[in-house]
Kinemage of the C-alpha trace (Angstrom):
@kinemage 1
@onewidth
@group {chain A} dominant
@subgroup {mainchain}
@vectorlist {calphas} color= white
{ca met a 1} P -28.699 5.286 6.549
{ca thr a 2} L -31.761 6.826 8.563
{ca leu a 3} L -32.791 3.734 10.272
{ca thr a 4} L -34.629 4.366 13.673
{ca gly a 5} L -35.301 2.032 16.128
{ca his a 6} L -35.045 -2.035 15.887
{ca gly a 7} L -37.288 -3.175 13.497
{ca thr a 8} L -37.422 -7.142 12.143
{ca ser a 9} L -34.450 -8.244 10.752
{ca asp a 10} L -36.313 -9.124 7.560
{ca ala a 11} L -36.673 -5.250 7.506
{ca ile a 12} L -32.881 -4.117 8.793
{ca val a 13} L -31.087 -6.323 6.186
{ca ser a 14} L -33.394 -5.188 3.133
{ca arg a 15} L -32.933 -1.405 4.200
{ca leu a 16} L -29.475 -1.931 3.860
{ca ala a 17} L -29.814 -4.099 0.360
{ca val a 18} L -31.197 -1.047 -0.726
{ca asp a 19} L -28.419 1.212 0.059
{ca leu a 20} L -25.528 -1.608 -1.463
{ca asp a 21} L -27.434 -0.398 -4.626
{ca arg a 22} L -27.613 3.128 -4.250
{ca ala a 23} L -24.207 3.288 -2.460
{ca glu a 24} L -21.506 5.188 -4.690
{ca ser a 25} L -18.353 3.238 -2.211
{ca gly a 26} L -18.335 0.498 -1.126
{ca val a 27} L -15.522 0.598 1.749
{ca gly a 28} L -18.352 3.443 2.616
{ca phe a 29} L -21.360 1.076 2.654
{ca val a 30} L -19.702 -1.224 5.232
{ca tyr a 31} L -19.519 1.721 7.597
{ca asp a 32} L -22.096 3.097 7.266
{ca ala a 33} L -23.627 -0.022 7.673
{ca leu a 34} L -21.889 -0.101 11.083
{ca ser a 35} L -23.340 2.782 12.410
{ca thr a 36} L -26.467 1.549 11.233
{ca leu a 37} L -26.104 -1.378 13.464
{ca val a 38} L -24.795 0.705 16.293
{ca thr a 39} L -27.616 3.316 16.498
{ca leu a 40} L -30.095 0.567 16.563
{ca tyr a 41} L -28.897 -1.673 18.817
{ca gly a 42} L -27.012 0.637 21.126
{ca leu a 43} L -23.998 -0.997 20.846
{ca gly a 44} L -20.610 -0.058 21.536
{ca glu a 45} L -18.507 -0.805 19.616
{ca ala a 46} L -18.580 -2.954 16.567
{ca val a 47} L -15.763 -3.950 14.436
{ca leu a 48} L -16.597 -6.589 11.310
{ca val a 49} L -13.825 -9.071 9.857
{ca ile a 50} L -14.055 -10.492 5.986
{ca asp a 51} L -12.203 -12.776 4.653
{ca asp a 52} L -12.680 -12.907 0.199
{ca pro a 53} L -10.271 -15.217 -1.566
{ca val a 54} L -9.898 -12.209 -4.074
{ca ile a 55} L -9.804 -9.358 -1.535
{ca gly a 56} L -8.408 -10.894 1.570
{ca arg a 57} L -8.825 -10.287 5.128
{ca gln a 58} L -10.226 -7.046 5.650
{ca ala a 59} L -11.422 -5.589 9.479
{ca phe a 60} L -13.684 -2.035 9.560
{ca arg a 61} L -14.443 -0.557 13.313
{ca ala a 62} L -17.380 1.578 13.181
{ca gly a 63} L -16.453 4.855 13.494
{ca arg a 64} L -13.580 4.570 11.420
{ca his a 65} L -11.655 4.240 14.263
{ca pro a 66} L -7.905 2.595 14.077
{ca leu a 67} L -7.803 -1.204 14.448
{ca ile a 68} L -6.160 -0.538 17.744
{ca pro a 69} L -3.560 -4.339 18.732
{ca gly a 70} L -4.879 -5.753 22.348
{ca gly a 71} L -4.219 -4.986 25.509
{ca gly a 72} L -5.219 -3.810 29.048
{ca gly a 73} L -6.818 -0.082 29.686
{ca gln a 74} L -10.625 0.988 28.210
{ca glu a 75} L -10.007 -0.871 24.893
{ca ser a 76} L -13.365 -2.773 24.490
{ca arg a 77} L -13.641 -6.068 24.137
{ca ala a 78} L -14.054 -5.969 20.036
{ca gly a 79} L -11.989 -3.228 19.683
{ca arg a 80} L -8.948 -5.842 21.060
{ca met a 81} L -10.638 -8.340 18.016
{ca ala a 82} L -9.956 -5.671 15.545
{ca gly a 83} L -6.482 -5.424 16.553
{ca ser a 84} L -6.139 -9.695 16.717
{ca val a 85} L -6.693 -9.772 12.972
{ca leu a 86} L -5.499 -13.107 12.039
{ca ser a 87} L -6.921 -14.811 14.696
{ca thr a 88} L -10.262 -12.941 14.782
{ca ala a 89} L -13.313 -15.220 13.729
{ca ala a 90} L -14.302 -13.652 10.478
{ca gly a 91} L -18.147 -12.105 10.734
{ca leu a 92} L -18.729 -9.014 12.446
{ca his a 93} L -18.209 -8.637 16.463
{ca cys a 94} L -19.837 -6.253 18.799
{ca glu a 95} L -20.275 -5.070 22.638
{ca pro a 96} L -22.380 -6.074 23.499
{ca glu a 97} L -23.205 -9.533 21.695
{ca val a 98} L -27.337 -8.241 21.152
{ca val a 99} L -26.780 -8.392 16.914
{ca asp a 100} L -29.323 -10.513 16.212
{ca arg a 101} L -27.748 -13.916 14.261
{ca glu a 102} L -29.444 -14.080 10.374
{ca val a 103} L -28.885 -9.971 10.863
{ca ala a 104} L -24.896 -10.581 11.920
{ca ala a 105} L -24.367 -12.729 8.477
{ca ser a 106} L -26.877 -10.986 6.165
{ca val a 107} L -25.003 -7.283 6.924
{ca thr a 108} L -21.505 -9.503 6.600
{ca ala a 109} L -22.478 -11.094 2.956
{ca leu a 110} L -24.099 -7.605 2.135
{ca cys a 111} L -20.339 -6.388 3.317
{ca arg a 112} L -18.258 -8.700 1.333
{ca val a 113} L -20.488 -7.800 -1.581
{ca ala a 114} L -20.161 -4.331 -0.893
{ca val a 115} L -15.603 -4.635 -0.568
{ca gln a 116} L -15.459 -6.655 -3.943
{ca leu a 117} L -17.512 -3.929 -6.474
{ca asp a 118} L -15.105 -1.741 -4.996
{ca val a 119} L -12.131 -3.642 -6.447
{ca arg a 120} L -14.037 -4.763 -10.030
{ca arg a 121} L -15.033 -0.943 -9.974
{ca his a 122} L -10.627 -0.254 -9.776
{ca asp a 123} L -9.737 -2.884 -11.081
{ca ala a 124} L -11.824 -1.060 -14.180
{ca ser a 125} L -10.537 1.622 -14.239
{ca his a 126} L -6.958 1.448 -13.941
{ca asp a 127} L -4.271 -0.435 -15.782
{ca pro a 128} L -3.348 -4.126 -13.983
{ca leu a 129} L 0.679 -3.681 -14.202
{ca thr a 130} L 1.370 -0.089 -13.284
{ca gly a 131} L -1.507 0.600 -10.903
{ca leu a 132} L -2.086 4.478 -12.842
{ca tyr a 133} L -5.484 4.678 -14.830
{ca asn a 134} L -6.426 2.791 -18.199
{ca arg a 135} L -6.908 4.317 -21.065
{ca arg a 136} L -10.790 4.919 -20.799
{ca ser a 137} L -10.648 6.381 -17.731
{ca phe a 138} L -7.597 8.697 -18.969
{ca asp a 139} L -10.283 9.824 -21.669
{ca val a 140} L -13.266 10.171 -19.594
{ca gly a 141} L -11.017 12.654 -17.497
{ca leu a 142} L -9.304 14.680 -20.227
{ca glu a 143} L -13.011 15.646 -21.348
{ca arg a 144} L -13.618 16.995 -17.854
{ca ser a 145} L -11.455 19.021 -17.961
{ca ala a 146} L -11.712 20.871 -21.294
{ca ser a 147} L -14.982 21.269 -20.714
{ca arg a 148} L -14.016 22.797 -17.405
{ca ser a 149} L -11.600 25.233 -19.427
{ca leu a 150} L -14.047 25.755 -21.924
{ca arg a 151} L -16.705 27.207 -19.417
{ca tyr a 152} L -15.463 28.272 -16.938
{ca gly a 153} L -11.580 29.346 -18.688
{ca trp a 154} L -9.639 26.913 -15.665
{ca pro a 155} L -5.690 26.102 -17.398
{ca phe a 156} L -4.507 22.520 -17.918
{ca ala a 157} L -1.356 20.537 -19.418
{ca leu a 158} L -2.629 17.204 -21.189
{ca ala a 159} L 1.138 15.615 -21.207
{ca leu a 160} L 2.117 12.263 -23.232
{ca leu a 161} L 5.145 10.583 -23.136
{ca asp a 162} L 6.717 7.854 -23.168
{ca val a 163} L 9.912 5.670 -22.866
{ca asp a 164} L 12.637 6.031 -25.775
{ca arg a 165} L 13.705 2.759 -27.972
{ca phe a 166} L 11.447 0.675 -25.166
{ca lys a 167} L 10.464 -2.091 -28.050
{ca ala a 168} L 14.725 -2.488 -28.020
{ca leu a 169} L 15.086 -2.386 -24.285
{ca asn a 170} L 12.418 -5.035 -23.961
{ca asp a 171} L 14.133 -7.061 -26.048
{ca arg a 172} L 17.789 -6.761 -24.097
{ca leu a 173} L 15.593 -7.201 -20.762
{ca gly a 174} L 13.208 -9.617 -22.003
{ca his a 175} L 9.573 -9.292 -21.035
{ca his a 176} L 9.565 -8.914 -17.316
{ca gly a 177} L 12.343 -6.450 -17.260
{ca gly a 178} L 10.105 -4.577 -19.310
{ca asp a 179} L 6.984 -4.996 -17.600
{ca gln a 180} L 9.524 -4.072 -14.529
{ca val a 181} L 10.370 -0.311 -16.010
{ca leu a 182} L 6.592 -0.040 -16.834
{ca arg a 183} L 6.075 -0.599 -13.081
{ca val a 184} L 8.708 1.475 -12.583
{ca val a 185} L 6.678 4.713 -13.821
{ca gly a 186} L 4.069 4.000 -12.955
{ca his a 187} L 5.217 3.817 -9.159
{ca glu a 188} L 7.154 7.290 -9.923
{ca leu a 189} L 4.243 9.271 -11.489
{ca arg a 190} L 1.854 8.165 -8.376
{ca arg a 191} L 4.159 9.738 -6.084
{ca ser a 192} L 5.247 13.061 -7.956
{ca leu a 193} L 2.186 13.917 -8.892
{ca arg a 194} L -0.483 15.769 -6.652
{ca ala a 195} L -3.750 15.814 -5.839
{ca gly a 196} L -5.917 16.836 -8.879
{ca asp a 197} L -3.582 15.620 -11.005
{ca thr a 198} L -4.064 12.646 -13.252
{ca ala a 199} L -2.037 9.657 -14.734
{ca ala a 200} L -2.729 6.684 -16.547
{ca arg a 201} L -1.178 4.494 -19.089
{ca val a 202} L -2.425 4.732 -22.137
{ca gly a 203} L -0.867 2.641 -24.564
{ca gly a 204} L 2.441 -0.057 -23.869
{ca asp a 205} L 4.638 2.308 -23.253
{ca glu a 206} L 3.244 4.881 -23.272
{ca phe a 207} L 1.719 7.300 -20.413
{ca gly a 208} L -0.805 10.485 -20.421
{ca leu a 209} L -0.847 12.793 -17.396
{ca ile a 210} L -3.221 15.892 -16.973
{ca leu a 211} L -1.846 18.340 -14.961
{ca ser a 212} L -4.175 21.092 -13.277
{ca asn a 213} L -3.226 24.730 -14.077
{ca asp a 214} L -0.907 24.688 -16.822
{ca arg a 215} L 2.191 23.613 -14.823
{ca leu a 216} L 4.299 22.610 -18.016
{ca glu a 217} L 7.760 23.735 -15.807
{ca gln a 218} L 6.517 20.238 -13.942
{ca val a 219} L 7.078 18.011 -16.872
{ca ala a 220} L 10.961 18.486 -17.495
{ca pro a 221} L 12.191 17.437 -13.782
{ca leu a 222} L 9.676 14.933 -13.723
{ca leu a 223} L 11.205 13.074 -16.801
{ca glu a 224} L 14.655 13.359 -15.054
{ca arg a 225} L 13.076 11.428 -11.537
{ca leu a 226} L 11.417 9.271 -13.927
{ca glu a 227} L 14.705 8.206 -15.252
{ca his a 228} L 16.871 8.507 -12.439
{ca ala a 229} L 13.635 5.888 -10.838
{ca val a 230} L 13.732 3.347 -13.810
{ca gln a 231} L 18.089 3.424 -13.018
{ca ala a 232} L 17.970 2.946 -9.727
{ca ala a 233} L 15.538 -0.447 -9.709
{ca val a 234} L 16.269 -2.008 -13.376
{ca gly a 235} L 20.089 -0.734 -13.355
{ca val a 236} L 19.519 0.054 -16.864
{ca glu a 237} L 19.604 3.631 -18.873
{ca leu a 238} L 16.603 5.459 -20.832
{ca gly a 239} L 14.751 8.265 -21.939
{ca phe a 240} L 11.582 9.545 -21.957
{ca ser a 241} L 9.826 12.127 -24.441
{ca ala a 242} L 6.767 14.043 -24.073
{ca gly a 243} L 4.254 16.455 -26.102
{ca val a 244} L 2.649 19.489 -24.570
{ca ala a 245} L -0.463 20.480 -25.190
{ca thr a 246} L -2.145 22.860 -22.980
{ca ala a 247} L -5.413 24.089 -22.288
{ca pro a 248} L -6.847 27.033 -23.171
{ca gly a 249} L -4.056 28.454 -24.952
{ca asp a 250} L -4.297 25.358 -26.823
{ca gly a 251} L -7.638 24.803 -27.536
{ca thr a 252} L -10.979 23.580 -25.684
{ca asp a 253} L -11.360 20.418 -27.274
{ca ala a 254} L -10.961 17.056 -25.404
{ca val a 255} L -9.720 14.924 -29.020
{ca glu a 256} L -7.558 18.226 -30.916
{ca leu a 257} L -5.373 18.409 -27.579
{ca tyr a 258} L -5.033 14.991 -27.562
{ca arg a 259} L -3.902 14.727 -31.805
{ca leu a 260} L -1.641 17.791 -30.683
{ca ala a 261} L -0.091 16.789 -27.419
{ca asp a 262} L 0.234 13.257 -29.593
{ca arg a 263} L 1.900 15.384 -32.954
{ca arg a 264} L 4.103 16.627 -30.358
{ca leu a 265} L 5.150 13.899 -28.760
{ca tyr a 266} L 5.809 12.098 -32.248
{ca glu a 267} L 7.975 14.940 -33.331
{ca ala a 268} L 10.083 14.888 -29.963
{ca lys a 269} L 10.697 11.011 -30.347
{ca val a 270} L 11.921 11.770 -34.093
{ca arg a 271} L 14.744 13.963 -33.020
{ca val a 272} L 15.288 11.421 -30.428
{ca gly a 273} L 15.786 9.010 -33.104
């Protein structure tokens, strides 16, 4: 955002609305909007509190400063309010209070929409049960990794894994217990993988991993950790089977790599019985 000078209320809101339409991140838009108000009005502090039935109560402070609990010292009044989010009225809180009421109300509404868009983007790309990426997002990530491997020779491993005899396990534990097993798997995958790796739920009890730098040695220890984590959380013993394909060694076509990993997964499950 590059607005300078106060301008009219309509001009400020219109420019922010355009920026929201172009924003890639809703939260990023919120902080940019607060920074714009700080610049336009010469604010020492700006805090936005949003109440929404879906996302709950959210508070943002200009400059991405932490929401410090209230207290004495040099902390500003708006900052102290930010630290008491539960008792702070929703809306824009500034120091000094010089922002037009219409602008404050419009900015609050735009920022609420921005945060809701982030939630919807997340929901569209993630599995609601496990919090991992969904199949559609996984396919996009696999295609991107395969394209990079073809163009630059960058290696990666595609691993497909699922829970052995999950149907019998689900019948024994009930639907809630089966879901809990999948949640634990999702949590452990998020905790175990490093930045640059991708984990997704690609089917009922099937998960897909894209591991950068062809790290095959990570798969077996990961399966062991999954088994231990599920046993500790749910109290049942179970195993996992995996099928792995690597690029560029096994090829660089995303569809063929997936088929190869899926065939190897099937072969591993046949051995388990």
